[in-house]
N, C-alpha and C positions, 0 to 999 in steps of 0.2 A: 872141330866143334860141331860142324854141321852134321857129322856122322852120329854124334851123341843125341842130337835133338830127335831124330826119327825113332831112336830106340826108346827114348822116354815116352814118346807118344804110344808106341807099340805096347809098352808095358802097362800103361794106363788103360789101353783098350783091352788088353788081356785080362786085367783085373776086373773090369766091368762086365766082361762077357762070362767070366767064370764064377758067377754068383750061384750059390746053391739054392734050390727051391724052398728050403726051410727058413731062409733068412727073411727078415721083414724088408719089404721094398718101400717103406714109407719115406717120403722125402723129408729131409731135414730142412728146417728154416735156415736160410742163410744168415749167419751172424755178421753184423756190421762191425766195422772196425771200431766204432765209438758207441758203446752201450749208453753212455750219458746222454747223448743226443736223442736216443730212442725214448728214454725215460723222461727227460726234461728238455723238450725241443725248444731251441732258441734261448736257453737260459744258461747263465754261467753258474758255477758252484756258489759264488758269493750271493747272487740273486736268490737262489734257492734257499740258502742259509738264512738270508734276511727275511724271506717270506715265512719260513718255518718259525723264526723267532717272533715275528709279528703275530702269527696265529697263536703261538704259545702265550704271548702277552695278553692277547685278546681273551683267550680262554681263561687265564688266571684272573683277569679283571671280572669276568662274569661269575667265576667261582667265588670270588670275594663278595660280590654283590649278593649272590644266593645265600652265602653263609650269614651275612649281616641281616638279610631279610628273615632268615630262619630264626635268628636270635630275637629280632623284633617280634615275630609272631609268638615265639615261646615266652617272651617276657611280658607281653601285654596280657592283661586280664580282661578278656572279652566275655568272661563268664557272666558278669553282671549284665552286660548288654544282651547276651544270648538269653539269659534267664528272663530279662524284661520282655524281650520279643516273644519268648515262649509263653509267658503269662498273657501277653496281649493276644496271641493266637488262640489260647485256650478261652479267654474271655470272649473274644469275637465268635469263636465256634459255639460256645454255650449260648450267647445272645442270638446267634443265627438259628440255633435249634429252637429257642423259645419263640422267636418270631415266626418260624415255619409252623410250629405247633399252634400258635395263636391264629395265624392265617388259615390253617386247616380247620380250626374251630369255627371261624367266621364263614368259611365256605360251606361247612357242613350245616350250620344253622340256616344259611340262605337257601341251600338245597332243600332242607327240611321244610322251610316255609313255602317254597315253590311246589314241592311234591304234595304237601298236605293241603295247600290252598288256604290255610288259615295263618294269620299273622303270628310271628314269633318275636318276642321282645329281645332282639339281639343285643342291643346296647345294655339293657338291664341284666341279661344273663352273663354277658361278658364281664361285667363289673362284679358279679357274684363269685366270691371265693369258693363257696360250697359247690356252685355249678362247675367252676373250672376244675376243682378237685375230682368231681364225679365224671366230668368229661375226660380228664386225663387218665382216669382208671379204665376207660373203655378201650377195647381193642378195635382199631379202625379196620382191621383186615378180616374181622369175623363176619359171618353171614348175617347175624342178627344185629349188626351195628345200628342200622336205621331205626329198628324197633326200640333198642335200648336208649338211643338218643332221644327219641320221641318220649320215652318214659321219663327220663331225667328232666327234659324240658317241661313236661307236664307237672312234675313235682316242684320244680324250682321257679317256674314262670309265675309272675303275679297274676291274680285272677282278673285284673282290670282289662286285659286284652282279649279275653275269650269272647268270641262273637263280633269283635270290632274289626273292621277292615280299614286298611290304610287308604287314606284319600289325600289327594293333593288339592289344596284350595286354589282355584284359578278365578280371578276376577273376570267379568264378562268383557270389559273393555280394554284390559291390559294383559300382557303376558305374565306368567307367574314369576319370571325373573325380575321384571320391573316392579311388580307388586311387592315382592319380597325386599327389593332394594329400598323402595319407598318406606316400607314398614321399619326397616333397620336404620336407615339414615335420614329419615325425614326431619328437617330442621324445625318444623312446626308441630312437634309432638304434642299430643293431647295427654294431659295428666289426669 
């Protein structure tokens, strides 16, 4: 038996030395005796089966929930609520546009009063439907906008304010705020 052992080693050495140059010399990964241990380290087949079943059950539970939620979404009629909200958005947007236009009108009238140096009856013009319609017809981006605004203010403004300057009445001994308060809330009003 001892004679056979060296011959086996010699044949294995001969096989390794007689490799042809065209062969791939890549090293093969050694395969272990237990591929289960490589894939699922430290677990028995029963534990892996139980984990797999737990994950499937968990997955099915969420699948059922998703289907029930989809049914609820499909069955609810949120169209009324969506329509109501869309109407509110449209109403709010139109009101915002109106307020911005009105604010622009007041700014333009105040700017006209400052530039011209003469008083402009802003509150009276703002209450005039004819003035508002004429103002809304103007193009604010045109070069002749200030001239056209002056023209419609001249046509629509009452004649009582021409030549009059705004003045604040201030009492000599009191501030205007106190004087105004006394006039508005004086308990001893003279009739």
